[in-house]
Steps between C-alpha positions, in 0.01 A plus 500: 500500500796712599443773755555828315383724787847654527565546128428871515662661804336833412152355514306751714300215650814365665740625762831353611544488876838363602522292187151358540253596229169598655180599321344835584182333629714306745678817606167675549375203705813515714452872558138439596602227741761731652240773541265256672777391730567863593130546576503182710807616692340831584178331613683276746739762639473530879196697609557827682342459842395726784843452653681613185610857552574533130143427395374769261141601466309586185142624488211471259182703504203282581334596169793349308473190720149445367546615140808522283669623185532305171722191518624529142579791272169591333684710238542875474177531301296382801434812707236375744491194722251378761484243773217438746478307826171479684369852549828664393590609145849621406558676168847605389545751218840531333645850503735743329826650622705802400796427273786748570659428162197592288334742748182305446308221668521135398277204580622228732335162539318341790703367794506119491665194650681444827714814490236770566368287784847486651551872437176585681603287798833686510357850457240432767768387744722801428213745538390348829855471632577862416150615596494700178330466161819632329748223422843508337496178300827500305728347764232328705351327195839373388566357845152349508542335160831352613339356812199367310671364189847431637668738254462859382608492136409788271256296293304390809497854637365629167215249511409607852521870420291455187228345713540782754443753222187312385374486857574871554302601191199273556164623630302269727124485537369308794130429531322350800155362423278537805188365328346462155417872511786653694875519432789709630779592255845648561726622219859536611865431428738313722773745398429867431848642443818348363830619354598371155816463302586312184731205466806597300472202266251607230412133444368493857293819527365409840380785717641446849339657806757590766274666758130429546220635713208283598162665472384630837176300476695180437758571772236570766306191397820293506570603858163355596489198270856373454543122513849398627687243294837334531738637235687167493176326405443748218855437381434127488179560299643776277473274194120475527246783497231244585706377793545854633126570469408173673751557783380859554135393500557222754704737717207739535224237495590198714530670839150645448334162439262395778692243705180302551388509139747455211431693180448307178566652156394308189722467194293743286549771762872425522529527125307827492744648750830347389447351156338729242823491299505120477194437282349160572473355849718205397780745422459687827487215752854365447646852514308575820603172663866562418484858631325388821764232563774759462319750724449239773869409487558852636182577695510180703253615763225527238230236546326441169357198321453466125284236334292445189233742619709793619708624792420497872662772713561447872588769750880540491755745638625757244848453350625802699407516867383828652805542719722492192317791337726781612619765262820671619549848355814554297 
């Protein structure tokens, strides 16, 4: 039978690349492969070491090293989200922001994915570096996105600023269960004040914060409970919210493990902490293994073992040594 695949050059399922007819599925596969190769390249980039004067620090609050935000977009209709880990419960409530165009408030969705995690790490570092809860984010966020993602295009900036708006509007409830009869609860916001302006393109009515102020409670707590991270490691893991969560957790956990007694965490507990979004255990395990492999390609000092029963943690140095944790004032 004659090959008639090129009979209709306007067929939307085909594209001509340099005279070669390629199906859209093949093009999509090529794009996916190229994306994976970019991820691989970032994972194997040279590590920034103690001797590297250009090493940049990021910080995450210890609470967000133990619990996290949604991995995927739950949809604007979902206004409440919870995650628990051990005796800690984190609840995030989506908020509302003032719309200058309508002189009213509008609902914004929950923060989700890798971007709000990266934003928090950046805001924390800026606040600690400047020793101030008030942060100008417009220029610093653009520079941060360029360092993390390798480019600072308008579309990427809009995605980051949309997540910053969601994070700014969200209310957090943190509960600590001391026993079956006693619990301590804190209701707070990470960000209590932020400036807003509208994007000029009406098709992209994204509210963009330009200046933010961390809540005083959060800022004071951050000064006591900030976990130092390597910004280059976050950049390498920027494609994976799970990878960022796992890296942050190991950064605050491994150096506290008893050197004489490794800690063992069974798969159900790992799934409860990192995998509520993945449904069945058989869906979670491959994702977790992949994320762990990528994390360990960056955090090479981490001593962990993973088998069919769970993960064993051995005492390991943190990814950022204490003598590197210096925050020069600007």
